[in-house]
C-alpha positions as CSV (number, residue, x, y, z in Angstrom):
1,M,0.0,0.0,0.0
2,E,1.0,3.6,-0.6
3,K,1.6,5.8,2.5
4,Y,-1.6,7.7,1.9
5,Q,-3.6,4.5,1.6
6,L,-2.3,3.4,5.0
7,I,-3.3,6.8,6.5
8,E,-6.8,6.4,5.0
9,R,-7.1,2.9,6.4
10,S,-6.2,4.1,9.9
11,I,-9.2,6.6,9.7
12,I,-11.8,3.9,9.0
13,K,-10.1,1.1,10.9
14,T,-7.8,2.0,13.8
15,Y,-9.6,5.2,14.6
16,R,-13.0,4.4,13.3
17,G,-14.8,5.0,16.6
18,K,-13.0,8.1,17.6
19,L,-12.7,9.9,14.2
20,W,-14.8,8.4,11.4
21,A,-17.9,7.5,13.5
22,K,-18.0,10.9,15.2
23,F,-17.6,12.7,11.9
24,I,-20.6,10.8,10.5
25,K,-22.6,11.3,13.7
26,A,-22.1,15.1,13.5
27,L,-23.1,15.2,9.8
28,K,-26.3,13.4,10.6
29,E,-27.2,14.9,14.0
30,Y,-26.7,18.5,12.9
31,E,-27.9,17.9,9.3
32,L,-24.6,19.3,7.9
33,L,-24.7,17.8,4.4
34,K,-27.5,17.3,1.9
35,P,-27.8,15.8,-1.6
36,N,-26.2,17.9,-4.3
37,D,-24.4,20.2,-1.9
38,K,-21.1,21.6,-3.1
39,V,-18.7,21.9,-0.2
40,C,-15.5,24.0,-0.1
41,V,-13.1,22.3,2.4
42,C,-10.7,24.9,3.7
43,I,-7.2,23.6,4.5
44,S,-5.0,25.8,6.6
45,G,-2.2,23.3,6.7
46,G,-2.7,22.2,10.3
47,K,-3.6,18.8,11.6
48,D,-7.4,19.5,11.9
49,S,-8.0,20.8,8.4
50,M,-5.9,18.1,6.9
51,L,-7.8,15.4,8.7
52,L,-11.1,17.1,7.6
53,A,-10.0,16.8,4.0
54,K,-9.2,13.1,4.4
55,L,-12.6,12.5,6.1
56,F,-14.4,14.2,3.2
57,Q,-12.4,12.0,0.7
58,E,-13.6,8.9,2.5
59,L,-17.1,10.2,2.7
60,K,-17.1,10.9,-1.1
61,R,-16.3,7.2,-1.7
62,H,-18.9,5.8,0.7
63,S,-21.8,8.3,0.7
64,D,-25.2,7.0,-0.4
65,F,-26.0,10.4,-2.1
66,E,-24.3,12.7,-4.5
67,F,-22.4,15.8,-3.4
68,D,-19.3,17.6,-4.6
69,V,-16.2,18.8,-2.8
70,K,-13.6,21.3,-3.6
71,Y,-10.3,21.4,-1.6
72,I,-8.6,24.8,-1.2
73,V,-5.6,26.2,0.6
74,M,-5.8,29.9,1.0
75,N,-2.3,31.2,1.4
76,P,-2.4,34.4,3.4
77,G,1.3,34.9,3.0
78,Y,3.1,31.9,4.6
79,N,6.8,31.9,4.5
80,D,8.5,29.4,2.1
81,Y,9.1,26.8,4.9
82,H,5.5,26.6,5.9
83,L,4.1,26.7,2.4
84,N,6.4,23.9,1.3
85,M,5.4,21.8,4.3
86,I,1.8,22.3,3.3
87,K,2.5,21.3,-0.3
88,D,4.5,18.2,0.8
89,N,1.6,17.1,3.1
90,L,-0.9,17.6,0.3
91,K,1.2,15.3,-1.9
92,L,1.8,12.8,0.9
93,L,-1.9,12.6,1.8
94,N,-3.0,12.5,-1.8
95,I,-5.2,15.6,-1.5
96,D,-5.8,17.5,-4.7
97,A,-6.1,21.1,-3.4
98,Q,-6.0,24.4,-5.1
99,I,-3.6,26.9,-3.5
100,I,-5.0,30.5,-3.7
101,E,-2.5,33.3,-3.1
102,T,-3.5,36.4,-1.0
103,D,-1.6,39.2,0.7
104,I,-3.6,39.1,4.0
105,F,-0.6,38.8,6.3
106,E,1.1,41.7,4.7
107,I,-1.9,44.0,5.1
108,A,-2.8,42.8,8.7
109,N,0.7,43.0,10.0
110,K,0.9,46.7,9.1
111,Q,-1.8,47.3,11.8
112,I,-0.4,48.3,15.2
113,K,-3.7,47.4,17.0
114,N,-5.5,44.1,16.7
115,P,-3.6,42.6,13.7
116,C,-4.9,39.1,14.6
117,Y,-8.5,40.3,14.6
118,L,-8.0,42.0,11.2
119,C,-6.3,38.9,9.8
120,A,-9.0,36.6,10.9
121,R,-11.7,38.9,9.5
122,M,-9.9,39.2,6.2
123,R,-9.3,35.5,5.9
124,R,-13.0,34.7,6.6
125,G,-14.1,37.3,4.0
126,A,-11.7,35.9,1.4
127,L,-12.8,32.4,2.1
128,Y,-16.4,33.2,1.4
129,N,-15.5,35.0,-1.8
130,I,-13.4,32.0,-3.0
131,A,-16.1,29.5,-2.1
132,S,-18.7,31.6,-4.0
133,K,-16.5,31.8,-7.1
134,L,-16.1,28.0,-7.0
135,G,-19.9,27.6,-7.0
136,C,-20.0,26.1,-3.5
137,N,-22.9,26.5,-1.1
138,K,-21.1,25.3,2.0
139,I,-17.7,25.9,3.6
140,A,-16.3,23.2,5.9
141,L,-13.9,24.2,8.7
142,G,-11.9,21.9,10.9
143,H,-13.1,23.1,14.3
144,H,-13.4,20.2,16.8
145,F,-15.0,19.4,20.2
146,D,-12.3,21.1,22.2
147,D,-12.6,24.3,20.1
148,V,-16.3,24.3,21.1
149,I,-15.8,24.0,24.8
150,E,-12.8,26.3,24.9
151,T,-14.8,29.0,23.0
152,T,-17.7,28.6,25.4
153,L,-15.6,28.9,28.5
154,M,-13.6,31.8,27.0
155,N,-16.8,33.8,26.4
156,M,-17.8,33.2,30.0
157,L,-14.5,34.2,31.5
158,N,-13.4,37.0,29.2
159,V,-16.6,38.4,27.7
160,G,-19.2,37.8,30.4
161,S,-21.5,36.0,27.9
162,F,-22.7,32.5,27.6
163,Q,-22.4,31.6,23.9
164,T,-20.8,28.8,22.0
165,M,-19.6,27.8,18.5
166,R,-22.5,26.2,16.5
167,P,-22.0,23.2,14.2
168,K,-23.4,25.3,11.3
169,L,-24.1,28.9,10.6
170,H,-25.8,30.8,7.8
171,S,-23.7,33.6,6.2
172,T,-25.2,37.1,6.7
173,N,-23.2,38.6,3.8
174,H,-23.3,35.8,1.3
175,P,-26.9,34.6,0.8
176,G,-27.2,30.9,0.3
177,M,-23.8,30.2,1.8
178,E,-23.5,28.1,5.0
179,L,-20.5,27.4,7.2
180,I,-20.3,23.9,8.6
181,R,-18.1,22.2,11.3
182,P,-18.2,18.4,10.6
183,M,-15.5,17.6,13.2
184,Y,-17.7,19.1,15.9
185,L,-17.8,15.9,18.0
186,I,-14.2,14.8,17.6
187,R,-11.8,15.3,20.5
188,E,-8.4,16.9,19.8
189,K,-6.5,14.2,21.7
190,D,-7.8,11.7,19.2
191,I,-6.7,13.8,16.3
192,L,-3.2,14.0,17.9
193,A,-3.2,10.2,18.4
194,W,-4.0,9.7,14.7
195,V,-1.2,12.2,13.7
196,N,1.3,10.4,15.9
197,Y,0.2,7.0,14.8
198,N,0.9,7.9,11.2
199,E,4.1,9.9,12.0
200,L,2.7,13.0,10.4
201,K,3.9,16.6,10.9
202,F,1.8,19.6,10.2
203,I,2.3,23.4,10.6
204,R,0.9,25.0,13.7
205,C,0.7,28.8,13.9
206,A,2.3,30.2,10.8
207,C,1.4,33.8,11.4
208,K,4.1,36.3,10.5
209,F,3.1,38.5,13.4
210,T,3.8,35.7,15.8
211,E,7.2,35.0,14.1
212,Q,8.3,38.6,14.9
213,A,7.5,38.3,18.6
214,H,9.2,36.5,21.4
215,N,7.6,33.0,21.5
216,D,8.1,32.8,25.3
217,E,6.1,35.9,25.8
218,I,3.1,34.7,23.8
219,E,0.5,32.8,25.7
220,S,-2.9,33.0,24.1
221,M,-6.1,33.0,26.2
222,R,-7.1,29.9,24.3
223,S,-4.0,28.0,25.5
224,K,-4.7,29.1,29.1
225,T,-8.3,28.0,28.8
226,K,-7.2,24.6,27.4
227,E,-4.9,24.1,30.4
228,L,-7.6,25.1,32.8
229,I,-9.9,22.5,31.4
230,K,-7.2,19.8,31.7
231,E,-6.5,20.8,35.3
232,L,-10.2,20.6,36.2
233,E,-10.5,17.2,34.5
234,K,-7.5,15.9,36.4
235,D,-8.1,17.4,39.8
236,Y,-11.9,17.9,40.0
237,N,-14.1,16.0,37.6
238,P,-13.0,13.8,34.6
239,V,-16.1,14.7,32.7
240,V,-15.8,18.5,32.9
241,A,-15.2,18.9,29.2
242,K,-18.3,16.8,28.4
243,N,-20.4,18.7,30.8
244,I,-19.4,22.1,29.3
245,F,-20.4,20.8,25.9
246,I,-23.7,19.4,27.2
247,S,-24.5,22.7,28.9
248,T,-24.7,24.5,25.6
249,S,-27.8,22.6,24.7
250,N,-29.2,22.3,28.2
251,V,-29.9,25.9,29.1
252,V,-32.7,26.2,31.7
253,L,-34.3,29.5,30.8
254,D,-36.3,29.8,34.1
255,K,-33.1,29.5,36.1
256,I,-31.1,32.4,34.4
257,L,-31.3,36.2,34.9
258,G,-31.6,37.0,31.3
259,Y,-30.9,36.2,27.7
260,K,-30.5,38.0,24.4
261,E,-32.1,37.0,21.1
262,E,-31.0,39.0,18.1
263,D,-31.4,42.6,19.3
264,E,-33.9,41.9,22.0
265,Y,-32.9,41.4,25.7
266,Y,-35.1,39.5,28.1
267,N,-34.7,40.0,31.9
268,F,-36.3,37.7,34.4
269,L,-37.9,40.7,36.1
270,D,-39.9,41.4,32.9
271,D,-42.5,38.9,33.8
272,Y,-41.4,37.8,37.3
273,D,-44.6,39.0,39.1
274,E,-46.9,37.5,36.4
275,K,-45.4,34.0,37.0
276,K,-45.8,34.0,40.8
């Protein structure tokens, strides 16, 4: 067997329960894919998006209905080392992806304030435009279970708001376009296990802004939140992560002080006396 065939085999055999089955479960449970959909799979070059591409390749072979997939790598301005690593991995994994050049890093890194925010916003906008030009109606991203619970906790701790990352989202600026997260139920530790099992190496953060800073001074809030969850699982409750995830679909409205829906805010005092 070729190397890529062994890697594919590991997805549907060795890691069937932890990767493939959870991928299929998310697709069905959240109704992420329908007949005749045309999906743009966005590959950043990291482990998550590369696995997502392989999962879609397997799905294309085994699906009981027709759909189309386009694989793209949007190059925001990676250095030669990172770009070559991405190209080598695409070849190794047998992924036929189109690399689209942009100057997003160059523009974002000229900003003194919030270059990361601007970069993320520009990348998202460019991605929607690319998917639209390819005739796609859905964009698939490689966010996983741990991204969901970390985002939920980060919003609570840093924003003072209980909100999470949904498995799918309608675009407000591109009618008919939908963003989907098919790896929604897959744990990051299982992705890492698959990577190590196949002796793969992917890029991590390839941001030029990060390269110019001192790495030992950079500790993102996400990494702190990730460590907090690990500590809680180890010292307090082994199912903390699972409970955070469950809480996002188990909100008890008559036990909270208020909630916001679109531009309307509801406070428990609004009808408190009427319910006595």
